[in-house]
N, C-alpha and C positions, 0 to 999 in steps of 0.2 A: 130137665125141668122146664115146663112151660110157664108162661106169665101168670097163669091162674094159680099155680102152686105157691103156697106160702114159703117165703124165703127163710122162715124160721125152721122149716122142716129139713133143711140141709145145713151142713157145716160150711159157713161162708168162707172161712179161712182154714186151710189144712196145715198142720205142723208135723214135720218129720225131723228127727235128730240123728246125726251120724258123725262120729269122729270130731266132735266139737263144733259142728255146723248145724244150725237150726234153719231149716227151710220152711218158710211161710208161703203158702200158695193160695192166691185169690181163686175162689171156686164158684164163680157164677159165669161160666164160660158162655152160656147161651145169651146172656145179657151184656157181654163184653166186660164183665167184672167192674160194674160201676161202684163208686164210693158212696153207697147209700149210708144212711144213718147206722143201719145194722152192720154193714160191712166195716165201717170205720170203728164201731164199737168192738167188734170181734178182733180186728187187727190191733187196736189199742190195748185190749186185755192181754193179748199174746206178747206184745212188745213190753208191757209192764212186767209180765212174769219173767221174760228173758233178761231184763235189766239186772235182776238180782240172782241170776242163774250162772254161777261160776263155771259150770260145765260147758256153757256156750261161749265159743270164742269168735265166731263169725255168724252173721245172719244173712241168708239169701232170700230175697223177696222175689217170688215167681208168680206165675199165673197160668191157669188152665185155658185152653181154647186158642182162638185166632188172635185175640186181643190181650194185651197186657192189662190195660185199664182205660176205659173210655171216659173217665172223669166222673163227675157227680151223677146221681140218678135223677135225670131231668123230669121224669114223670112224678117222682116223689117231691121234687122242688116245686113243680107247677101246682101240685095239689093243695099247697098251703101258702097262698100269697100274702104272707104277713111279715112285717119287718122284724118282729121279735123272733119269729121262727128262722128267718134267714140269718140273723145275727148269731143265733145259737148254733145253727148248722155250720157256719164258717168258723166259729170259735172251736167247735169240735174238730173240724178239719185242721185248723192251725195247730191245735194241741197235738194231733197225731203227727203232723209233719215235724214239729219241734221234738217230739219224743224220739223220732228216728235219729235226729241230729244229736240229741243228748244221751242216747244209748251208749254205754261203755264200749260195746262191741261194734266193729265196722259192719255196715249194712251194704250189701251188694244187690243192685237190681238186675235180675235176669230177664231181659226184655225180648220176648219172642215174637211180639206183634205190635199193633198200633198202641200208642200211648198219647192220649189227647186230653187237653184241658187239665183237670186235676190229676189225671193219670200221668201227664208229662211232668207236672209238679212233683208227683211221687218219685219219678225217676231222678229228677233234679235234686231232691232232698236226700236221696241215698248217698252214702259216702263215695261209692263207686258204682259203675254201671257197665254191663256187658250186653251188647245188643246183637240179635240176629241180623244178618244182612237183609232180611225181609221186614224188619221193624220200620215203622214210620212214626214221626212225632209232630204234634201240633198243639198250639194253644188256641183252640178254635171257637171259643165262646163269642168272639166278635161277630162271627157269622150268624149268631142268634140274637145279636143286639146286646150281648153281655161281655164287657171287657174282662179278660181273665186276670183280675186284680191279684187274688191270692197266689195263683200260679206265677205271676210276674215276679214275686219276691224271690222264689227259688230260681226261676229261669235267669233273672238278672244277676244272680250270684254264681252262675255257671258259664254263661256266654257273654260276649261283649254287649254293650248297651244298644248299639245300632242293630245287631243281629237279633237281640231280644225284642226290640221294638218292632222290627219287621215281622217277626212271628206273631206278636201280639196284635198288631194293627191289621194284618192281612188274614190271619187264621190259616195260612197255607201250611201244608205238610212239608217236612224235610225228611229225606231218607236217612238210613243209618250212617252212611259215609259222611253226609253233611253234618249229622249230629256228632260224629267223631271229630271232624275238622273244627267244629265250633266249640268243642269241649263239654258237650252235654253227656257224652258217654266216653268210657275209657278204651274199650275194645269192641271190635265188630268181628263176628265169626259167621261162617256159613251155618244155616239152620241145624244141620246134622253135627256141627262141631261146637254148638253153643254150650252144652253142658261141660265139655272138655275144657273150654276156655274159662268158664266159671271155676272149674275145679283147679286149674292152674293158678288162678288168682287167689283162691282161698288157701291153697297149699302154701303159697308164699307168705301169707299173713299168719297162718297157723305155725309157721316155723319161727316166728318172732315171739318174744316174751309178752304175755298178756298185759302186764302192768305198764310196759312202755307203750303199747298200742293204745290202751285206754287213756293214759295221760296225754299222749300225743293227739288223739282225736279231740279231747276236751280243749286242749290248748289251741289247736288249729282253728276251731270255730270261734272261740272267744277272742283271739287276737285279731281276727278279720274285722271285727266290729269296733276295734279300738284305734286311737291315734297311734302313730309309730312309736312314740316314747313309751306309752303305756304298754304297747304290744311287746316291746323289747324287755320291759321290766317283768311282765308276766312270763315271757319265754325264758328269761334267765332264771327266774324262781322255779319254773317247771323243770328246767334242766338240772338245777342244783338238787331238787328233790328226787329227780329220776336217778341221779348219780348216787344217791344214798341207798337205792334199792339194790338188793343182792344180785339181781339179774344183770344190771349195768356193770357192777363191779366184776362179775364173772366174765362178762363179754369183753371188757377191757383186758382182763388178765389173760383170757384165752388168746386175744390178739397178740399180746406181748409174748406169750408162750408159743405162739405159732401152732395153735391147735383149735379144734372145733369147740365152741362153748357148750357147757353142760348147764342148761337152764334150770335143771332140777336142784342145783346146789343152793 
């Protein structure tokens, strides 16, 4: 698709489902998959649908082409230099990022190429991330005179403060191994092994009870924003409720009986 073609004429996000895994693929490869208003709306709609889809156990967020996501659509942003427009745009983006975190299902970023600015934010907001060794990451808005404020929220909750500030103040790229060492991604694989590494991770999650995964994900993010006393209170209540679920009771009984659990009971 060339730049003159209407982005409404193509599917901006592709969805494919298999074995409890929904794969959402950003589909503007020629433009490096920017988070335009339309791209964010398409991704938001798909995530909203998945949230209530019990058949989906894991979401994989992928992208076509050489880039995972190059951030916001800068041409679109520059075309409307109005405060209310920018406020609405970043509100839309923040809603999308929070939706990923609030989704009952774990979301895994499959990062095959560069992830910059809001694209790096997208990786950071996913619960897990597997990167190709060819991937690179940056919050590069500062190079254009724009501090990556909204990406800094996600980035600072993944890597240490000084590492986050260095990326935000310099706009410099880090490679996949540096991203792994800093905690931005979970695993790094050779490009030809990327899908196999994602599959290994998804298989491990799929082997666990959905109710425990969903409760655990919700608890994990809520307690991070609390003081330690409130966090322990919430965690204790979550564990108590989890213990009342049949899956947990079966898991404990299976351990006692020295057998594999039957999560269908």
